[in-house]
N, C-alpha and C positions, 0 to 999 in steps of 0.2 A: 462433749459428743461421746455417745455411749460405744462401748467397746464390748463386744459380746465374749462372752467367757471362751467361747471358742476359736475366736479370733486372737485374744491374750495367749492361750493355750500353745497354737501355734505359735507365736510371735517365742516366747519361754522356751519351745522346743529348739526353733532355729538358734535361737542367742547360747543356749546351751552346746550345740554344735559349733558356734562360732567361738567360743571360751576354749573350748577343747582341742581345737585346730590351732588358735592364737596362742596357748600356753604348753603345748605339747612339746617332745624333745627335737621335734622340728620345727617348729614354731619361730615366731619373731622375738620372743624376749628374751632369751638367753643366747643371743649373738654376743661373741666377743669382740669379734672384729672383721673387717674386710681389707683384705690386703691385694692391691692389683701384682699380677705373677706374669712373666715372661719366661720364654723357655731359659731352664737352667737348672741349677742344683739347691734350693733355699733351704737352710736348717727351721726349725720350726720350737719352738718351747721357749721356757720360762727365761733362760739364760741372757743374759745381757749382750752376746756375741752371736745370737741366734740372728737370722735374718727378719723372719716372722716372730716376732716377742711376745709372749700371752702373759696376761696378768696374774694368772693361776698354773699350775700344774709343775711337772717335773722340769728340771733345767734344760734338757734336751729331748722332747718328743720323738722328733725321728726327724728324715730327709727326705723332700719330694724332689723329684726328678720329673721335670714336665718339657714333652717334647714339643715343635712347632707343627705336629700334625694330631694334637690335642689325645697324644697317649702319655703315657707317664709311669712311675713307680712309686710308691713311699714304703720306704724303707725305716721300721721302727726300730727302737734302741731293745724292743726286745728279741729282733732277730726276724720278725715277719716282715714280708714282704707282698704288697699289695700292689695288684697291677691297675691302671687306670686307663680308660680308653673311653674318650665321649659317645663315639658313634656307637659302641656298645652299651650306650646308659650306663657305664659304671666310673662317675665321676665324682660321686661321693661315697664316702668310706669312714669307720668307726676305729678310733685306738681309744679304750680305757673309758673315760668318761665324755671323751670329745668327738665330735660329728663334725665332719670337716667335709668339705664340697669345693669343686671348682665351677663357678659361674660363669655365662657369656653375656658380655654385652657388645654386640655388632664384632669386631675383630679382636677386642680386651679380654682379657680373662682377670677374675679375681679368686683369690682363695678365701671362703666365707668360714670362720669356726663357731663351732657351737658348745657350750660347756652343757651337759646332762646335770650336772648337780648345781646349778645355778639355783639361786634363791629368787630372782628377779619373779618368776611366775606368784611365788606365794605373797611377796612384796608387793604388786600391782594394787594401784587403787580402784576402787569401781569402775566402770564406763559411767556417765552418765546420758541417758537418752530424755530425746523430746517424747511428750505425751503420744500413744500410741493413737494414729489417723485413720481405720480402714481406707477414707476416699483416697488415701495415696498410695493404696495398693492399685494401681493403675493397668489396666489390658491396653497395650499403645498394638498399633498397627505395626506388625513387622513387614518391611518393603525392601526386596533387592535394587541394588544399586543398579542403575542401567549397564553399566562395567564395573566389576571390581575394581578398586584403586588401592594404590600402595600412600600411606600418608604416613608423613614425616613427624614424629613426636619427640618434643625434649622430655629430657625426666629432670627430676631434682637434682641431680649432679651437674647438669648442664652437657651431657652427652646425647644428642639426640640418637633416634633409633627408627628402623621401616617399621610399618605394619600395616599388613594386609585389612583392607574391610571390604565387604561385600554386600551389608545389609543397613538399614537406618530405622529406627523406632520411632514411631509418631504418635501425639498424644495432645492433649489440650489439659492446661494448667492455669489457673489463676487469668481464665480469658485469654490465653495465648494459646497459640498453634507452634508445639515443642517440636523439635527431634535431636536425638541423640545417636552417635556413632558408636558401633560397641568397638572395643581396639583390641582386646584380650578376651582371653575366657577360650570356650568349645561352642560348639555350635548348638548343643542342649543348656550350655548355661551361660549366655555371652557376657563380656564384662563390660560394663561403661564406667568410665572415669570421668567426674564431671566436678564442674564448682559453681556454686549459686552464690547469694547475698547472704546468707548466713554466715559464710567466710570471714566476712569481717568481722564477725562478735564472736560468733556462737558454736561455727564447725573448724574442723582443722583448714588453717589457711590456702591450703594449696591445694588440695583437691579431696573429694570422696569417691568411694568404690559401690557400686551397686550391681548387684548379679540378676539378668534376665532369666525369669521361672516360666516353666511351662509354655515353651517353645512350641509353637506349632508353624505351617507355611506360612500363614496370614498374622499372628501377633505373639506379642510377647510379653508377661506379665513382668510389670516392673514398680517391688513394694520397696520406697523409701522409705519406710519403717525399719528395714534393714539394710539402708546405707551406713557403711561402716566406714571407721579411720583407717587409713593406707599403712600398710608397714611401718612407712617412714615415719610416723606419728610415734611408733614405740621405740624405734632405736633408729639411730644415725647409719647403722650398715646397712641399709637396706635402700636398693634404686628403683624408686617407683616414680613413674610416668605423668606427666604432665597434662590436663587435658586438652583435646584439639578445640581450635575456637568455637566449634560448632556445637561443645558440651559446656559453654559459658553463659551462666543464666542471668537475666538482670531482675530475677526474682525471688523473694526467700522463701526455699523451700523445708519447712521445719518439721522434719521426720529424720528418726535417725540416729546415729552416734553423734554425741556433741562433742567440743574440743576437751580434751585431757589436761 
């Protein structure tokens, strides 16, 4: 299939942005770990006595105080105290080379720590792609559901979560009428988590992501050439949602990123 230079250039620009986000300091490649935390005062550092033990860094990086109301305090060994407050958007902070954040999954809280000096991005192997196919940049119908629904999604770590769904994308592919539910993202960039038969041999086994583009009242563009491996394909410390059953397709969608 002939691919125009304009289509190739647009895809190259998208992929450059994709890689910049993936390899950024707050991306997915430099995660040192994810530790479940509960209200208390765990210590963090490389020392064997630390509650959260890091593979690199000082023997004691600091002490975290986490309260049941999602507030807290991080006290570093340099004497700096950093106030934490989820409601105020202050649940992420930096100490020297380390980026720390407390993430939420339902009522669970986890401490995630990144190393800004990690070599993981430099050592990453290139991502393989299916050949570009302009026919797989599809303008789908964007239909509101009769009533918004709350959908229960499982995650790769087996902890289900609830997500609101208000629309469905409908399109034709391989002679079939297809429908996909968006489960994350934003109104102007809805995220779709899906799996097709390429997961058996060519793509990440559990799911792929594709984001809606050019959203209007009635249409949304789905460019499967931009279907990506999820964060959990790059690190064991990400928590990725599994596709809803509506987004499991008995066909091969040979476009986008292939298995690492």
